[in-house]
MIDOSE-1310 file (N, C-alpha, C; in nm, 2 decimals, decimal comma, always signed):
residues 131
msks	-3,45/-2,34/+0,29/-3,48/-2,21/+0,26/-3,41/-2,16/+0,13; -3,48/-2,10/+0,04/-3,41/-2,06/-0,08/-3,38/-1,91/-0,07; -3,28/-1,87/-0,14/-3,24/-1,73/-0,14/-3,25/-1,67/-0,28; -3,31/-1,56/-0,29/-3,31/-1,49/-0,42/-3,19/-1,40/-0,44
vgds	-3,16/-1,37/-0,56/-3,05/-1,28/-0,59/-3,07/-1,14/-0,52; -2,97/-1,10/-0,45/-2,98/-0,97/-0,38/-3,00/-0,98/-0,23; -3,04/-1,10/-0,19/-3,05/-1,12/-0,04/-2,92/-1,12/+0,02; -2,91/-1,08/+0,14/-2,79/-1,07/+0,22/-2,77/-1,21/+0,29
tykq	-2,65/-1,25/+0,29/-2,61/-1,37/+0,36/-2,50/-1,34/+0,46; -2,50/-1,41/+0,57/-2,40/-1,38/+0,67/-2,31/-1,50/+0,69; -2,18/-1,49/+0,68/-2,09/-1,60/+0,69/-2,03/-1,60/+0,83; -2,05/-1,71/+0,90/-1,99/-1,73/+1,03/-1,85/-1,78/+1,01
dgrv	-1,75/-1,71/+1,05/-1,61/-1,74/+1,03/-1,53/-1,71/+1,16; -1,42/-1,77/+1,17/-1,34/-1,74/+1,29/-1,21/-1,82/+1,28; -1,14/-1,82/+1,39/-1,01/-1,90/+1,40/-0,97/-1,91/+1,55; -0,89/-2,01/+1,57/-0,83/-2,03/+1,70/-0,68/-1,99/+1,68
elnv	-0,63/-1,91/+1,77/-0,49/-1,86/+1,76/-0,41/-1,92/+1,88; -0,30/-1,98/+1,85/-0,21/-2,03/+1,95/-0,08/-1,96/+1,94; -0,05/-1,88/+2,04/+0,08/-1,80/+2,04/+0,18/-1,86/+2,13; +0,30/-1,87/+2,08/+0,42/-1,91/+2,16/+0,52/-1,79/+2,16
ngkh	+0,56/-1,74/+2,27/+0,66/-1,64/+2,27/+0,75/-1,65/+2,39; +0,87/-1,59/+2,37/+0,97/-1,59/+2,48/+1,06/-1,47/+2,47; +1,12/-1,43/+2,58/+1,21/-1,32/+2,58/+1,32/-1,35/+2,69; +1,44/-1,32/+2,65/+1,55/-1,33/+2,74/+1,62/-1,20/+2,75
tsgd	+1,65/-1,15/+2,87/+1,72/-1,02/+2,88/+1,85/-1,04/+2,96; +1,94/-0,95/+2,93/+2,07/-0,95/+2,99/+2,11/-0,80/+3,01; +2,08/-0,75/+3,13/+2,09/-0,60/+3,14/+1,99/-0,53/+3,06; +2,03/-0,44/+2,97/+1,94/-0,36/+2,89/+1,92/-0,44/+2,75
nffa	+1,99/-0,54/+2,72/+1,98/-0,61/+2,60/+1,88/-0,72/+2,61; +1,82/-0,75/+2,49/+1,72/-0,86/+2,49/+1,72/-0,94/+2,36; +1,67/-1,06/+2,37/+1,64/-1,15/+2,25/+1,50/-1,20/+2,27; +1,42/-1,19/+2,17/+1,28/-1,23/+2,18/+1,24/-1,30/+2,05
gkgt	+1,13/-1,38/+2,07/+1,08/-1,45/+1,95/+0,93/-1,48/+1,97; +0,86/-1,49/+1,86/+0,72/-1,52/+1,87/+0,68/-1,61/+1,75; +0,58/-1,70/+1,77/+0,53/-1,78/+1,67/+0,38/-1,79/+1,69; +0,30/-1,77/+1,59/+0,15/-1,78/+1,60/+0,10/-1,88/+1,50
llik	+0,03/-1,98/+1,55/-0,04/-2,08/+1,46/-0,19/-2,05/+1,46; -0,25/-2,04/+1,34/-0,39/-2,02/+1,33/-0,46/-2,15/+1,29; -0,56/-2,18/+1,35/-0,64/-2,30/+1,31/-0,78/-2,24/+1,27; -0,81/-2,24/+1,14/-0,93/-2,18/+1,09/-1,05/-2,27/+1,10
tngk	-1,16/-2,21/+1,08/-1,29/-2,29/+1,09/-1,31/-2,38/+0,97; -1,23/-2,36/+0,86/-1,24/-2,46/+0,75/-1,15/-2,58/+0,77; -1,08/-2,59/+0,89/-1,00/-2,70/+0,92/-0,85/-2,68/+0,87; -0,82/-2,57/+0,80/-0,68/-2,55/+0,76/-0,61/-2,47/+0,87
aavd	-0,47/-2,49/+0,86/-0,39/-2,42/+0,96/-0,30/-2,32/+0,88; -0,26/-2,21/+0,94/-0,17/-2,11/+0,88/-0,08/-2,05/+0,99; +0,02/-1,98/+0,95/+0,11/-1,91/+1,04/+0,08/-1,76/+1,02; +0,07/-1,69/+1,13/+0,04/-1,55/+1,13/+0,18/-1,48/+1,16
dafi	+0,21/-1,46/+1,28/+0,34/-1,40/+1,32/+0,44/-1,51/+1,34; +0,56/-1,49/+1,30/+0,68/-1,58/+1,33/+0,80/-1,49/+1,31; +0,86/-1,45/+1,42/+0,98/-1,36/+1,41/+1,07/-1,37/+1,53; +1,19/-1,32/+1,51/+1,29/-1,30/+1,62/+1,32/-1,16/+1,62
qlgn	+1,36/-1,11/+1,74/+1,39/-0,97/+1,76/+1,50/-0,96/+1,86; +1,60/-0,87/+1,84/+1,71/-0,85/+1,93/+1,75/-0,71/+1,94; +1,79/-0,66/+2,05/+1,83/-0,52/+2,07/+1,83/-0,48/+2,21; +1,80/-0,35/+2,23/+1,80/-0,30/+2,37/+1,69/-0,19/+2,37
sawd	+1,68/-0,11/+2,48/+1,58/-0,01/+2,49/+1,59/+0,11/+2,39; +1,71/+0,13/+2,33/+1,72/+0,23/+2,23/+1,69/+0,19/+2,09; +1,73/+0,06/+2,05/+1,71/+0,02/+1,92/+1,69/-0,14/+1,92; +1,63/-0,19/+1,81/+1,62/-0,33/+1,80/+1,60/-0,37/+1,65
lqag	+1,63/-0,49/+1,62/+1,62/-0,54/+1,48/+1,52/-0,66/+1,49; +1,42/-0,66/+1,40/+1,32/-0,77/+1,40/+1,32/-0,83/+1,26; +1,32/-0,97/+1,26/+1,32/-1,04/+1,13/+1,22/-1,15/+1,13; +1,15/-1,17/+1,02/+1,05/-1,28/+1,01/+0,93/-1,24/+0,94
rfeg	+0,81/-1,28/+1,00/+0,68/-1,25/+0,94/+0,60/-1,19/+1,05; +0,56/-1,06/+1,03/+0,49/-0,98/+1,13/+0,43/-0,86/+1,07; +0,35/-0,79/+1,14/+0,30/-0,66/+1,08/+0,38/-0,54/+1,14; +0,41/-0,45/+1,06/+0,48/-0,33/+1,10/+0,37/-0,23/+1,15
vnlf	+0,42/-0,11/+1,18/+0,33/-0,01/+1,23/+0,22/+0,02/+1,13; +0,10/+0,03/+1,18/-0,02/+0,06/+1,09/-0,02/+0,22/+1,07; +0,02/+0,26/+0,95/+0,03/+0,40/+0,91/-0,11/+0,47/+0,90; -0,21/+0,39/+0,86/-0,34/+0,45/+0,84/-0,45/+0,36/+0,91
pkgk	-0,46/+0,37/+1,04/-0,56/+0,28/+1,11/-0,70/+0,33/+1,07; -0,79/+0,25/+1,03/-0,93/+0,28/+1,00/-1,00/+0,34/+1,12; -1,07/+0,45/+1,10/-1,15/+0,50/+1,21/-1,07/+0,59/+1,30; -0,94/+0,62/+1,27/-0,86/+0,70/+1,35/-0,80/+0,81/+1,27
dtvi	-0,87/+0,92/+1,25/-0,82/+1,04/+1,18/-0,80/+1,02/+1,03; -0,85/+0,91/+0,97/-0,84/+0,89/+0,83/-0,97/+0,85/+0,77; -1,02/+0,92/+0,67/-1,14/+0,89/+0,60/-1,11/+0,80/+0,48; -1,17/+0,68/+0,47/-1,14/+0,58/+0,37/-1,27/+0,56/+0,29
envg	-1,27/+0,59/+0,16/-1,39/+0,56/+0,08/-1,35/+0,47/-0,03; -1,42/+0,36/-0,05/-1,40/+0,27/-0,16/-1,50/+0,30/-0,27; -1,44/+0,33/-0,39/-1,53/+0,37/-0,50/-1,50/+0,29/-0,62; -1,60/+0,22/-0,67/-1,60/+0,14/-0,79/-1,47/+0,06/-0,82
gvdv	-1,43/-0,03/-0,72/-1,32/-0,12/-0,75/-1,19/-0,06/-0,74; -1,18/+0,06/-0,69/-1,05/+0,13/-0,67/-0,99/+0,09/-0,54; -0,87/+0,04/-0,53/-0,80/+0,00/-0,41/-0,77/+0,12/-0,33; -0,79/+0,12/-0,20/-0,76/+0,23/-0,11/-0,62/+0,20/-0,05
yean	-0,54/+0,31/-0,06/-0,40/+0,30/-0,01/-0,40/+0,29/+0,14; -0,35/+0,19/+0,20/-0,34/+0,18/+0,34/-0,20/+0,13/+0,38; -0,11/+0,12/+0,29/+0,03/+0,07/+0,31/+0,03/-0,07/+0,37; -0,07/-0,15/+0,35/-0,08/-0,28/+0,42/+0,02/-0,38/+0,36
lvrg	+0,06/-0,37/+0,23/+0,15/-0,47/+0,17/+0,29/-0,45/+0,23; +0,33/-0,34/+0,27/+0,46/-0,32/+0,33/+0,46/-0,34/+0,48; +0,35/-0,36/+0,54/+0,34/-0,38/+0,68/+0,37/-0,52/+0,71; +0,37/-0,61/+0,62/+0,40/-0,75/+0,65/+0,29/-0,85/+0,63
radd	+0,32/-0,98/+0,65/+0,22/-1,08/+0,64/+0,16/-1,08/+0,50; +0,23/-1,04/+0,40/+0,18/-1,02/+0,27/+0,15/-1,15/+0,19; +0,23/-1,25/+0,21/+0,22/-1,38/+0,14/+0,30/-1,48/+0,22; +0,28/-1,61/+0,19/+0,35/-1,71/+0,25/+0,50/-1,71/+0,20
nagq	+0,53/-1,65/+0,09/+0,66/-1,65/+0,03/+0,73/-1,52/+0,06; +0,69/-1,44/+0,16/+0,75/-1,31/+0,19/+0,79/-1,31/+0,34; +0,88/-1,22/+0,37/+0,92/-1,19/+0,50/+0,97/-1,05/+0,51; +1,02/-1,01/+0,63/+1,06/-0,87/+0,64/+1,16/-0,85/+0,75
falh	+1,23/-0,74/+0,74/+1,32/-0,69/+0,84/+1,27/-0,56/+0,89; +1,28/-0,53/+1,02/+1,24/-0,39/+1,07/+1,35/-0,35/+1,17; +1,39/-0,22/+1,15/+1,48/-0,16/+1,25/+1,40/-0,06/+1,33; +1,40/-0,07/+1,46/+1,32/+0,02/+1,54/+1,42/+0,10/+1,62
fnas	+1,40/+0,23/+1,62/+1,48/+0,33/+1,70/+1,39/+0,40/+1,79; +1,41/+0,40/+1,92/+1,33/+0,47/+2,02/+1,40/+0,59/+2,07; +1,37/+0,71/+2,01/+1,43/+0,83/+2,06/+1,39/+0,87/+2,20; +1,27/+0,84/+2,23/+1,22/+0,86/+2,37/+1,09/+0,77/+2,38
esvk	+1,03/+0,78/+2,50/+0,91/+0,70/+2,52/+0,79/+0,74/+2,42; +0,79/+0,86/+2,38/+0,68/+0,91/+2,29/+0,72/+0,93/+2,15; +0,85/+0,92/+2,11/+0,90/+0,93/+1,98/+0,98/+0,81/+1,94; +0,92/+0,73/+1,84/+0,97/+0,61/+1,80/+0,97/+0,60/+1,65
feld	+1,07/+0,54/+1,59/+1,08/+0,53/+1,44/+1,09/+0,38/+1,41; +1,04/+0,35/+1,29/+1,05/+0,21/+1,23/+1,08/+0,22/+1,09; +1,19/+0,15/+1,05/+1,23/+0,13/+0,91/+1,21/-0,01/+0,88; +1,11/-0,03/+0,78/+1,06/-0,17/+0,76/+1,09/-0,20/+0,61
tiyg	+1,13/-0,32/+0,58/+1,14/-0,36/+0,44/+1,09/-0,50/+0,43; +1,04/-0,54/+0,31/+0,98/-0,67/+0,28/+1,05/-0,73/+0,17; +1,07/-0,86/+0,17/+1,13/-0,94/+0,07/+1,05/-1,06/+0,03; +1,07/-1,10/-0,09/+0,99/-1,22/-0,15/+0,87/-1,17/-0,23
svdg	+0,78/-1,27/-0,24/+0,66/-1,24/-0,32/+0,55/-1,18/-0,24; +0,50/-1,06/-0,28/+0,40/-0,99/-0,21/+0,26/-1,02/-0,29; +0,18/-1,10/-0,23/+0,05/-1,13/-0,29/+0,07/-1,19/-0,43; +0,18/-1,27/-0,45/+0,20/-1,33/-0,58/+0,27/-1,23/-0,68
dds	+0,30/-1,11/-0,64/+0,37/-1,01/-0,73/+0,51/-1,00/-0,69; +0,61/-1,04/-0,77/+0,75/-1,04/-0,73/+0,81/-0,90/-0,77; +0,74/-0,81/-0,82/+0,80/-0,68/-0,85/+0,81/-0,59/-0,73
């Protein structure tokens, strides 16, 4: 079947995700870790999440490769319009998993069950941009 210019094509894509995680507690303190291996449909493998985390119910420190809090989730009280090649700000680069040469640290503070804070920083190359 031949396709002319302008026809829509649909790409079937996917992945298999293998998660390994563990958590050790001692009283209110904990130490946790997670690793995620992705096996893609093109036969290549990649790492998604890989981090360690330690702390207690009031605060914790997380280090590695992971996504921070999504500041602007699509479809939830935020209108996003893409116009003529302009990138839409979604704070996704500082949320993590930016590049294979990047990682991050996050400090979480839980003031209460409904009020939580996250201070997140990223290091290394972000999508090939070291600035």
